[in-house]
N, C-alpha and C positions, 0 to 999 in steps of 0.2 A: 511315610518317612516324615513328613511335618509333624505328626504326633510326638515322634520320637524327639525331633529338633526341641519341641516346645517344652517338653518333658526335661532335656538334658539342660537345657538353659534356662529353665523357670520361667518359661513365657505364658501366660494365660490365653494368646492368641496368635494365630500367624504373623509374623512381622511383615513389613512393607506391601500390604493387601492392597488391592484395587478398589476395593468395595466399600470406602470409607464414607460416612455420611460428610455432606460438604461444611459441615461445623466442626468436621474434626480435622480437613484439610490443613497443612503446613502452610502459613502465611508468608512466605517470601516477599520480596520486594517485588518481582515480576508478575508474580501473581495477583498481589494487591493492586498493582498498576492498571493489569488487563482488567480486573472486576469493576475499579472506577471507571475507566472509559466504557465500560459494557454498560454500567450504569446509567452513565450521562447519555448513552445513545439510546436507551429507554426512556429516560425520563424526558428528552426532548423529540423521541419519536423519529430519530434520524438512520441514516444508513451506514453502518461501522463495517470495517473489515480490522479484523485480528490475525495475524501470522506469527507461524514460529516454526522452527525445525521439528522434526518427529519427536516426539517424546518430551517436549519441553512444558508441556501442560496446558495447553488451550483449552481443550475439552475440559479439563478438570475446572479451569477457571470460569468458562463459562457456565458451567454447572453450579458453581457456588453462587455466580452473580444471580443465576434464574433461580436459584432456592431462595437467595434473598427477598426476591419479590413479593409483593402483597398478592397473592390469589383471588382477593376482591376487587383489584384494580388491573391485575397484568392475567394474559393467558399466554402461554409459551408454545410456541408451534415448532419442533425440533424435526430437521429431516438429517439423519445421518449418513443416508445413501445419495448421492448426488446422481447415480446411473437409471433416476426415475424418468429423466425426460424434462420437457417443459410441462408436458400436461401431467406428469407425476407430482411436480411441485404444487399446481394447482388443486389438483385434487387432495394433497395432504391438507391443505389449507383449508378448504371449505368442509373435510371431514372432522378435522380438529375443532373447528366453530361448530360443528353442529349440523351440518348441511348435508344434502345428497348432492353429489357431484353429477352433473349435466353429463349427458352421454356425447355430445357435439363440442368439440373443441371451441368453436364460435361462441358458444354459449357459455361454457367452461370459463373461459376468461373473465368474461364482465361479472360472472358468479362470485367468483374468489374476491375481485374487487370491491364488490358490493358487501359481501359478508366481511370482511377486514373492515371496512367503513361503518357498517353497523354495530359491530361489535363494539366499537367504540363510542357510537353516536346514542346508540339506545341502550347497551349495558354498563355503559363506563367503564369498560375493561378496554385496556391497550393489548392488542394482541403484540407479541415479540416473535416474529420469523426469525428461527436459527438455521443456518445451513452449515453443517459441519463436513469438511472434506472438500470445500468449495473450489479449491484448485482443481477439482477434476470435472466441475462445470464446464459444459461445451459453450461457445459463443451465444448459441440460441437461447441457452439456459440463461446466462446471465443476462442477456437482454430481456428476458421475460421478467428477471427481477426488478429489472430498471422501469420497464413498462408497470410495473404493479404500483411503484412509487407515484406515478403520474396521477396526481389527484389534486382536485380542487386548483385547479390551473398554476400548480406548484406552490401555492400558497400555504399549504398545510400537509400535514401527514397522519393518516388515522392510527397508524402503526410503527413500530421499531425494525429494522432489519440487520442481523449480523452475518457477516461471512467471515467463517473461521477455516483456514486452510494453511498449505506450507507455503513458504517463500513465493514459489512459482506463481501463484495465486495474484500478487502484487504487479508481478511483469506481465502476466495476461490482461490484468486490466488495465495496464497502461498502453495495450495496442490501440492504433486508431480507430478500429471497429468499434470499441468499446469506449471511446471518449465521452459519450454522453452519461454511462454509467459512472466515470471515473469523476467527471465532474460533480455527480450527487453525494460523493463520500463525504461523510463528516468528519470522520474519526478514523485514522489510518494507525494503527497499533502493532509493532513487532515485539513477541515475546522472546527473551533473552533467556539462558540459563542461571542457575544460582551461582552465587560467589561461593570461595572457599567456605568461608565462616557459614552462610546461609546452608550448604551442604552438611557440614557438620552439626548445626543446628536440627537439619531437616532428619539426618539419621537419630540423632538422640529423640528428635519427636515420635518418629515411628516406634523406636523401641519401648518408648515410655507408654505408647496407644498398646504394646503387646505384653507390658507386663514389667519390664525391665527398667527402671528409673535412676540405675548406679551405670558409670562407664562399662560398655561392652566392648566396644569398637576403639582400638587405638589410635592414635592422631595420624600414624603412619598410613594406616588401614585407610581412614577417611580421607586422608590427602589423596592416595592413589586413585580410591575410588571417584573422587571428583575431579581429578585428570584425566581419567579414562572417560567418564559420563559427561565430561565437559559442564557440569552441574544441570542437566538435564534429569528431571526427576523418576522420568521410567527406567531409563539406564541404572541411577542410583538404586531403585529398587530392586531391578534385576540383581545388579552387582553385588548388593547388600545380603540377599537371599543366598547367592552362591558363596560369599563370604560365610555366611555362619554355616553353611553345609561342609565347606572345607575345613573350617574350623571343629567341627563336631567329628568330622571324620579323622582327625589328626589328635583327638582326643584331648585339645586345650579349651581352657573357660574363655579366652581373650581371643577378640577376632584381630589376629595382628596383621603386620605387611605381607608376611608369606599367604595368608589366607585370603587376603585381597589379591594377590597377584596370580593365584591359584585361580579366584575367581575371574579376572582378567582374562585369563590365558584360555579359561573353558568358554567364557563368553566370543572369544574371537576365534574358537576353533570351528573349522568347515563342518557343515552338517552331513 
């Protein structure tokens, strides 16, 4: 079906795809602001928290920021599944840094800390620990992250830490039991959706990447897509694809408001 869609609209690739290289991502304000704050955390080797609603582009911004790091000076340790437990976090760190995780938890904990320090001191590379979906971390896991940052009597840190998650992460960190972690956070950034103008530019950007530089979506269609998606890139992508399918099915050449309305109704329909 996608081949037919591409041929019908004269596209060279499937539009609104997820697998874009970081350099091809759309740079709207929320995206750029998140990248700037992540870059500061990395440069200062601090603990930062980036939150936002589902689909607002947190992971995409993080991926772009990490992609921009010099691999000779940084090494990223990405954990996309927080259900690995405290031991799993430490094991991932040791493994990413080329070590062999100890069998006993009591020895694994200092091993992870030592390897983080060694990577920076002896190899000159700053480890960047990125924990995605961090709102799902249990209290003991969040506390274990704080314990990792206990280094050199709190005078410095050999690595940067980024916690990426939904807004519930902010509320969880504010609980009294995690007060020590809360006090260590240097950067707190909440990502918001795109503005109407940014959504319009976002749609044009993705259509250009797909091979169409002329206007294919009407202004009314983009306005409806923006309103429904609240400017969240993932929702804009989904509605954009569905709008193209509706336009193709109707035998039209321009994605108009009617096609966008069909897409909105389809996306809202119960499964």
